[in-house]
C-alpha positions in Angstrom: 100.2 349.5 -13.5 100.9 351.3 -10.2 98.3 350.8 -7.7 95.6 353.5 -7.7 96.3 354.6 -4.3 100.0 355.2 -4.9 99.7 356.9 -8.4 99.3 360.8 -8.9 98.1 359.7 -12.4 95.7 356.6 -11.7 94.6 354.4 -14.7 97.7 354.5 -16.6 100.0 351.9 -17.8 103.5 351.4 -18.9 104.5 348.9 -21.5 107.9 348.1 -23.4 107.2 347.0 -26.9 110.0 345.9 -29.2 109.7 346.8 -32.8 111.3 344.6 -35.5 110.6 347.5 -38.0 112.4 349.9 -36.1 114.9 347.9 -34.4 114.3 349.5 -31.0 112.5 349.2 -27.7 109.6 351.6 -27.5 108.2 352.8 -23.9 104.5 353.0 -24.4 102.1 354.8 -22.0 98.6 354.1 -21.9 96.0 356.3 -20.2 92.1 355.4 -19.6 90.0 358.3 -20.0 86.5 356.9 -19.6 85.2 353.5 -20.0 86.4 351.5 -22.9 83.2 349.5 -22.9 81.3 352.2 -24.3 80.2 351.9 -27.9 81.8 355.1 -28.9 85.4 354.6 -27.2 88.2 356.0 -29.5 92.0 355.8 -29.7 94.3 358.8 -29.4 97.8 357.8 -30.4 100.6 360.4 -29.8 104.3 361.0 -29.6 106.4 363.0 -27.1 105.1 361.3 -23.8 108.0 362.8 -22.0 106.5 366.1 -22.3 102.8 365.7 -22.8 101.3 362.3 -21.6 100.1 363.7 -18.3 98.9 366.8 -19.9 97.0 364.9 -22.5 95.3 362.3 -19.9 94.1 365.1 -17.6 93.0 367.4 -20.5 90.9 364.3 -21.8 89.4 363.6 -18.4 88.3 367.1 -17.9 86.8 367.1 -21.3 85.2 363.6 -20.5 83.9 365.1 -17.4 81.7 367.5 -19.4 81.1 364.6 -21.9 82.4 366.9 -24.6 84.5 363.9 -26.0 84.1 360.2 -26.4 86.0 357.7 -24.0 89.5 357.8 -25.1 92.3 355.4 -24.7 95.5 357.4 -24.9 98.5 355.6 -26.4 101.7 357.5 -26.2 104.7 356.1 -27.8 108.2 357.3 -26.4 111.5 356.0 -25.0 113.1 354.7 -22.1 115.0 357.8 -21.5 115.2 360.6 -18.9 116.3 363.9 -20.2 114.9 366.0 -22.9 118.2 366.0 -24.6 118.3 362.2 -24.7 114.7 362.1 -26.2 115.4 364.7 -28.8 118.1 362.8 -30.9 115.8 359.5 -31.0 112.5 361.5 -31.8 114.3 363.1 -34.7 115.3 359.7 -35.9 111.4 358.6 -35.9 109.6 361.9 -36.8 111.5 363.0 -39.9 111.0 361.5 -43.3 114.4 362.6 -44.8 117.9 363.4 -43.7 118.5 367.2 -43.4 122.2 367.8 -42.9 122.0 371.6 -42.7 119.5 371.9 -39.9 118.9 368.7 -38.7 122.4 367.7 -37.5 125.5 365.6 -38.5 124.4 362.2 -37.8 122.2 360.6 -40.6 121.6 357.8 -38.6 119.3 359.8 -36.3 117.2 361.2 -39.2 114.9 359.8 -41.8 113.3 357.1 -39.9 109.5 358.3 -40.3 108.7 355.6 -42.8 110.0 352.7 -40.2 108.2 354.3 -37.4 104.7 354.6 -39.5 105.3 350.9 -40.0 105.5 350.2 -36.5 102.4 352.1 -35.6 100.5 350.4 -38.5 101.9 346.7 -38.2 102.9 346.3 -34.5 101.3 349.0 -32.3 97.7 348.9 -33.6 97.4 345.1 -33.6 98.7 345.2 -30.0 96.0 347.8 -29.0 93.3 346.0 -30.5 94.3 342.5 -29.1 94.9 344.0 -25.5 92.0 346.5 -25.1 89.4 345.4 -27.4 89.0 348.8 -29.0 89.1 349.8 -32.7 92.5 351.5 -33.4 91.4 352.3 -36.9 88.8 354.6 -35.3 91.5 356.7 -34.1 93.4 360.4 -33.9 97.0 360.9 -34.0 98.6 364.2 -32.2 102.0 365.4 -33.0 103.7 368.6 -32.1 106.8 370.2 -33.7 108.7 367.5 -35.2 105.8 365.2 -34.2 103.7 367.6 -36.3 106.1 367.0 -39.1 105.4 363.3 -38.9 101.6 363.7 -38.6 101.5 366.0 -41.8 103.7 363.4 -43.5 101.7 360.5 -42.5 98.6 362.5 -43.7 100.2 363.1 -47.1 101.8 359.4 -47.2 99.3 357.1 -46.0 96.2 359.3 -44.8 94.1 356.3 -44.1 96.4 355.1 -41.3 94.3 357.6 -39.0 91.0 359.2 -39.8 91.9 362.3 -37.6 95.0 364.2 -37.3 95.9 367.0 -34.7 99.1 368.7 -36.2 100.6 371.2 -33.8 103.2 373.8 -34.8 104.6 371.3 -37.6 108.3 371.7 -38.2 107.6 372.2 -42.1 111.1 373.9 -42.4 112.8 370.5 -42.3 114.9 369.6 -45.1 114.6 372.8 -47.0 110.7 372.5 -46.5 110.4 369.3 -48.3 106.8 368.6 -47.0 105.5 371.2 -49.9 107.1 368.8 -52.5 105.3 366.0 -50.8 102.0 367.9 -50.8 102.2 368.5 -54.2 103.3 364.9 -55.0 100.3 363.6 -53.3 97.9 366.2 -55.0 99.3 365.0 -58.6 98.3 361.4 -57.7 95.0 361.9 -55.7 91.7 363.5 -56.1 90.7 363.1 -52.5 92.1 363.2 -48.9 89.6 361.6 -46.6 90.7 362.7 -43.2 89.7 365.4 -40.2 92.7 367.6 -39.7 93.2 370.3 -37.2 96.5 372.3 -37.5 97.5 375.2 -35.1 100.4 377.1 -34.4 101.3 379.9 -31.8 101.3 383.5 -32.9 104.8 384.2 -31.8 106.5 381.0 -33.6 108.1 383.7 -36.0 111.5 385.6 -36.1 109.9 388.5 -34.5 108.5 386.2 -31.8 112.0 384.9 -31.2 113.2 388.6 -30.8 110.7 389.3 -28.3 111.2 386.2 -26.2 114.9 387.0 -26.3 114.4 390.6 -25.2 112.5 389.5 -22.1 115.3 387.3 -20.8 117.7 387.9 -18.0 121.0 389.2 -19.2 123.0 386.0 -19.0 120.5 383.9 -20.7 119.9 386.5 -23.3 123.6 386.6 -24.3 123.4 382.8 -24.9 120.1 383.1 -26.7 121.4 385.8 -28.9 124.6 383.7 -29.7 122.4 380.6 -30.7 120.3 382.8 -32.9 123.4 384.1 -34.8 124.6 380.5 -35.3 121.4 379.4 -36.4 121.2 382.3 -39.0 124.5 381.3 -40.4 122.7 377.7 -41.3 119.8 379.4 -43.2 117.0 382.0 -43.1 114.9 382.6 -39.9 112.1 380.0 -39.5 108.5 381.4 -39.6 106.3 378.6 -38.5 103.0 380.6 -38.9 103.8 381.3 -42.5 104.7 377.7 -43.2 101.6 376.3 -41.5 99.3 378.9 -43.2 101.1 378.1 -46.5 100.6 374.4 -46.0 96.9 374.7 -45.1 96.0 377.0 -48.1 97.8 374.3 -50.3 95.6 371.6 -49.0 92.4 373.8 -49.1 93.1 374.8 -52.8 92.9 371.1 -53.8 89.2 371.1 -52.8 89.4 367.5 -51.8 85.9 366.5 -51.2 86.5 364.4 -48.1 89.0 366.7 -46.3 87.8 368.5 -43.3 90.7 370.9 -42.1 90.6 373.8 -39.7 93.5 376.1 -38.9 94.2 378.3 -35.9 96.8 380.7 -34.8 97.0 380.9 -31.0 97.4 384.3 -29.6 100.4 385.1 -27.6 102.0 381.6 -27.7 105.5 380.8 -28.2 107.0 377.2 -30.0 107.7 376.2 -26.2 104.2 377.5 -24.7 101.7 376.3 -27.4 101.8 372.6 -27.2 99.1 372.1 -24.6 96.7 374.4 -26.3 97.6 372.9 -29.6 96.3 369.5 -27.9 93.3 371.1 -26.5 92.1 372.6 -29.6 92.8 369.6 -31.6 90.8 367.3 -29.3 87.9 369.8 -29.3 87.8 369.8 -33.3 88.6 366.2 -34.0 85.7 365.0 -31.6 83.3 367.5 -32.3 83.3 369.3 -28.7 82.1 372.8 -28.4 84.4 375.4 -29.2 
């Protein structure tokens, strides 16, 4: 741990944990947000620490300052990589349940590893957290955004008991020809309950119209590249409407009338896919831990 006086984000730790299930080394960031000696201390597991660990720690500390949420141990699983491009390939490996050669890319080795990653969380990371910090990792939440949101939704519909609470931000339900809707139907056909508290949110502008609005506001040189990228994406498949996809999934889950499912859904006004994550996290924390909202 970096000494308190030298760290811009005190009371945080960095660990490197090998996974036999994934066959890789994970860089695990841990943030202390309130005393873990409190009887109501909880754990928040999350992915993508490259982009959201600092935000999560500082947000949780502000909510702890007003005592709106319980003390949290934030455990964020990432990689010993520097750039967003480097991280993107490996997170695709771990967050996706299937291989999507159309939109997911050309390398099947970097897709479809969600099952192995889930096993790492369940059989390697959770016991490590329990032993090292003395908290109950089963009384926890998982937050994922974008492909991380896809993984969170897949986990909810594959092994819901792994976490009692799920924060699902802007889930990439378009993955592999929207395969998650088949997963939802398969779960419903085999189960009459889904015991979990779930918060799903998405930015209002995570739509084809929102994409156009964003491109129209770019300076000319950036707009030209963005337009070319959009044309290339259109040749792969129809435009992605993440708002419609999220609303459809929540409607499907609500239609099952699971007695133990507590699910909420919000569309965040004025937010794009790249501006929504921090709000997705904030709203999820408040809902999952019964804070005023």
